[in-house]
C-alpha positions as CSV (number, residue, x, y, z in Angstrom):
1,M,-8.8,-38.6,4.8
2,S,-11.2,-35.6,4.7
3,A,-10.1,-34.6,8.2
4,L,-6.5,-34.6,7.1
5,K,-7.3,-32.3,4.1
6,T,-9.2,-29.9,6.4
7,L,-6.3,-29.9,8.9
8,I,-3.8,-29.1,6.1
9,I,-6.0,-26.2,4.8
10,I,-6.3,-24.8,8.3
11,V,-2.6,-25.0,8.9
12,Q,-1.9,-23.3,5.5
13,T,-4.4,-20.5,6.3
14,V,-2.8,-19.9,9.7
15,I,0.7,-19.7,8.1
16,L,-0.6,-17.3,5.4
17,L,-2.2,-15.0,8.1
18,A,1.0,-15.1,10.2
19,A,3.1,-14.2,7.1
20,A,0.7,-11.3,6.4
21,C,0.9,-10.1,10.0
22,F,4.7,-10.3,10.3
23,T,5.4,-8.7,6.9
24,R,3.4,-5.5,7.4
25,P,5.4,-2.5,6.3
26,A,6.7,-0.2,9.1
27,D,6.4,3.6,9.4
28,S,10.0,4.0,8.1
29,D,9.0,1.9,5.1
30,F,6.1,4.3,4.4
31,Q,8.4,7.3,4.7
32,S,10.9,5.9,2.2
33,F,8.1,4.8,-0.1
34,V,6.5,8.3,-0.2
35,H,9.9,10.0,-0.8
36,R,10.7,7.5,-3.6
37,N,7.2,7.9,-5.1
38,M,7.4,11.7,-5.1
39,R,10.8,11.7,-6.7
40,T,9.6,9.4,-9.4
41,K,6.5,11.5,-10.1
42,A,8.5,14.7,-10.2
43,D,11.1,13.2,-12.5
44,G,12.4,16.2,-14.5
45,L,9.6,18.5,-13.4
46,M,11.0,19.7,-10.1
47,S,14.3,19.3,-8.2
48,V,14.9,16.5,-5.8
49,S,14.8,18.9,-2.8
50,D,11.3,20.2,-3.9
51,A,10.1,16.6,-4.3
52,D,11.4,15.8,-0.8
53,A,9.7,18.9,0.6
54,H,6.4,17.8,-1.0
55,A,6.9,14.3,0.3
56,D,7.4,15.7,3.8
57,A,4.2,17.7,3.5
58,V,2.3,14.6,2.5
59,L,3.8,12.6,5.4
60,K,2.6,15.3,7.9
61,Q,-0.9,15.1,6.5
62,C,-1.1,11.3,6.7
63,T,-1.9,9.1,9.6
64,L,-1.2,5.3,9.7
65,R,-3.8,2.8,10.8
66,D,-2.6,-0.6,11.7
67,R,-5.1,-3.3,10.7
68,M,-3.2,-6.4,12.0
69,L,-2.8,-7.8,8.5
70,W,-2.2,-4.6,6.6
71,V,-1.6,-0.9,7.2
72,E,-3.6,2.0,5.8
73,A,-2.3,5.6,5.2
74,V,-5.2,8.0,5.6
75,R,-5.3,11.6,4.5
76,D,-8.4,13.8,4.8
77,G,-10.4,10.7,5.7
78,Q,-9.5,8.7,2.6
79,V,-7.2,5.8,2.4
80,I,-4.5,6.8,-0.1
81,Y,-1.9,4.0,0.4
82,V,-2.2,0.5,1.6
83,G,0.7,-1.5,2.9
84,A,0.6,-5.3,2.9
85,L,3.0,-8.2,2.6
86,G,6.0,-5.9,2.7
87,H,4.8,-3.5,-0.1
88,W,2.9,-0.2,-0.4
89,F,0.2,0.2,-2.9
90,D,-1.2,3.5,-4.2
91,R,-5.0,3.5,-3.8
92,S,-5.5,6.5,-6.0
93,M,-4.5,4.5,-9.0
94,V,-7.2,1.9,-8.2
95,D,-9.8,4.7,-7.7
96,R,-8.8,6.2,-11.1
97,N,-8.7,2.8,-12.6
98,Q,-5.1,3.2,-13.8
99,M,-3.4,0.0,-12.8
100,S,-0.1,-0.8,-14.4
101,S,-1.6,-3.7,-16.4
102,G,-3.4,-1.3,-18.6
103,F,-6.7,-3.1,-18.1
104,T,-9.7,-0.8,-17.8
105,I,-13.3,-1.3,-17.2
106,N,-15.9,1.2,-18.3
107,L,-19.1,0.8,-16.3
108,S,-20.9,3.7,-17.7
109,R,-23.6,3.1,-20.3
């Protein structure tokens, strides 16, 4: 019975890893994400063409690293976006501790 449980866990792990590998976002997904993200941030502050020009500048500065299970977008040696399971995540929000849940941790004493 224990061997069957182990086999089921191994099969589920392999399926999860395969799903992560096959659902990595592509370069075109990153480009559309950055354009959409810049338009959202510039909502009302600048025109759509200015936001697109800024997005193009960001895209020229970024390089993508394929990590088999996820993709990293690197600018100036720092990872700014991570793509996994078909989605892109903004790392700068994690670094600034501004996740959408509103949960914050203050580690300073």
